[in-house]
N, C-alpha and C positions, 0 to 999 in steps of 0.2 A: 362836739355835739352841735347840731344845727338848731336854729331858733324854733322851728316847728316841734322838734323833739322835746325841747325844754318846756315849751308851753303845754304839750301833751302830758308830760310828767308832772308838771305843776298842777294841772287840772286833775289828774289822777290823785295826787296827794290831797288836794282840796276836797275831792269827793270822799276820800277815806276819812278825812278829818270831820266832814259834815256828818257822815254816818256815825262816827264815834261820838260826836257831840249830841246828835239827835237821840241817842239812848238816854241821856240825862233828861232831855226835854220830855221824852215819852214817859219816863219814870215819874217825873214831877207831875205831869198831867194826870196820869192814872192814879197816883197817890192823892192828889187834890180831889179828884172825883170820888175816890173811895173814903176820903177823910181819914186815911191811915197810910202808913208807908207800905207800898206794894212794889215788887220788882217783877214786871211781866216777863213772860218768856221771850218776847220780842226784844227786850233789853239785851239779853244774852246773844241773840242773833245779830243785832246791830253792833254789839261789842266785837263779835267775831269778824264780821264783815269789815268794819272800820279798822280793826287791828290788822287783819290780813292785808288790806290795802296799804295801810301805813307801814307795815313791815316790808312789803314789796318796794314801796317808795324809799324807805330807809336803806334797803340793800342797794337799790339803784344809785342812791346818792353816796353810797359807801360811808354810812354813818353807823358804826357798830354799837354805840351806846343806845341810840334810838332804836335800832333793830333788836337789840337784846331786850329792851323794855317791852316792845310789842310782842316778841315771841313768847316771853314768859307769861304775859297777860293772856295770850291765846289759850294756853293750857288751862287756865282757870275758867275761861268762857266755855270751852269744850266740856270740861268736867261738870260744870253746872248744867249744861244741856243734857248730858248723860244722866245726871241725877234726876232731873225733871222727867225725862223719858222713862226711867225706871220706876219712879213714883207713880206716874200715870198708868204704867202697865200693872203695877201692883194694885192700884186702886180699881182698875178695870177687872182684874181677875178675882178680886174679893167680892165684887158685885154689890148690889144695894143691900143694906142692912142685914 
């Protein structure tokens, strides 16, 4: 592996970790503004993006435990987005009052 490749992969991993961390920051800010615990839809998208990037990085680094943890989490993030989408469709089809 050459030096440039290593720097690129490290940068990619850091971007993934930044996306993954930013979901907590987002959730905290939204909750503080709402004065209650809120998990915005963007939390799940950031979780999925960060997890996918970290999974890719873990596979590249050949770290199976890290890869397993990220792949299992992705299932939860996708499922939550599906549930949110279904609820919004149900709400839209029921119409106002």
